[in-house]
Residue, then its C-alpha position, 0 to 999 in steps of 0.5 A: m500500500g502506498l504512503f499517500e493512498f486515499g480512499v472513500k473512507d478518508i474523504i468521508d472522515i475529512v468531511l465529518v471532521a470539517l463539519m464538526l469543527y464548523y459546528a463547534y466554531r458556530l457554537m463558540k461564536e454564539s457563546r462569545s468563546l471564539n478566542v478560546f476556540v481559536g487558541i485550542m485549535v492553535f495548540v492542537l496544530v502545534w501539538l500535531f506538528v511537534s509530536r507527529m511531524l517533527e517527532m520531538r519526543l520530550l516536548g511531544s510527551i509533555m504536550d500529550k500529557l497536557v492534552s489528556v488532562g486538558m480534555i477534562g478541563l475543556i468539558v468543565l469549561f464548555q459544559e453549556e456548549i456541549r449540552k447545547f450541541f447534544y440538545n440541538l442534535g436531539a432536537h433536529q427535525k430529521v433525528r426526531k422523525v427517526m426516533k418517532f419511527f422506532m419509539p412507540r407512540g404515547r398518548e398525544r396531548t390535545a389542545d385544551k381551549e380552556s387553557i389556551m384562550p386565557i393566554v390569548m386574551s391576556c396577551m391581546s389585552m397586554s398588547r393593547s395596553r403596551v404591557g410587556a410580558l414573557i410567558v414560557i410554556e413547558r413541553s416535554i423537557p422539565l424547567d425545574d431549574i428555571v422555576d427555582t429562580g422565581d416565585i412558586i404560584d401553582a394556580r389555574i391559568n387565568q386571564r386576570l391573574i396573568e395580567n396582574i402579574f405582568f402589571k407594571n407595578s407588580p414585583l414579578h412583572d420583569g421576570a418570566m412566567i412558567l406554565s406547566k400542565k395547565r397551571i401557572k407554575a411560577a413567575g418572576c423567573i430568570l431565563p438564559v439569554s441568547h447571544n445569537q447575532d442573527i436576532p434583529k437589533h430592534l428586539g429587546l432583552r425579553h426577546r433574547a431571553a425567549m430565544g435563549i429558553s427555546q434554544e436550550s429546551d423544547a419550551m415555547a415562549i410568548v413575548v409581548s413587547e412593551e414598546t410596540g405591543r407586538i406579540s411574538v413566539a419563539i419555538d426551537g430557536n426560531f421567531q414568529l413575529r407580529l402574531s394576531a390573536e388568531e395566529l397566536e391561538r393556532v400556534l398554541t393549539e398546534e405546539a403548546g400541548l396544553 
């Protein structure tokens, strides 16, 4: 066999490594860890050059030890990015279709108008009054860590209660409300903020928080803009902007699972 013999498996190997590096680059860029990623890549290239090409045994063995120990440090340093990578992998539409094919189907949840309509009516009322709101609806992934950052309410979904919580003088109006299993579980909760550079500049912190929770879980988030009164929904890392009452009801009926 020749020294530089190249096969189909080698091409596939290179393409997969390139895709992995590109995806890692995107994650680091979004999380503002790009300089760390570039530094790691420079170190890996120097390590390969020293240990494989120049065959410098002493320096190569030292760098080998640093790499083996450094892997644990990288897992600790980039635990959020690693978690996000595996979540995005599992949440990908094609992967979910494959999993649904092999996994037995459970009882599908049907939309409950008694839970959906108070949300729609309260959002429309707050939209007219220019009252800002951020409502997160838990789906299959539990949001217990998010709930713990706020105040437990555990009440039936009610239009008047939702509007009172987000009233400008309410102590809980700045945080997010968490809905779970047809109940208002908590309010005043703190959400992870997305650093995605593709989010339009005119969208504020509530929208970035809605995007953040939709990226890190399968929850959907409803935002009522305090400045414009417009209603938006974030699902699976994507925004649906400027929704009407009918459009919001349709999205909740199809996606919320309340």
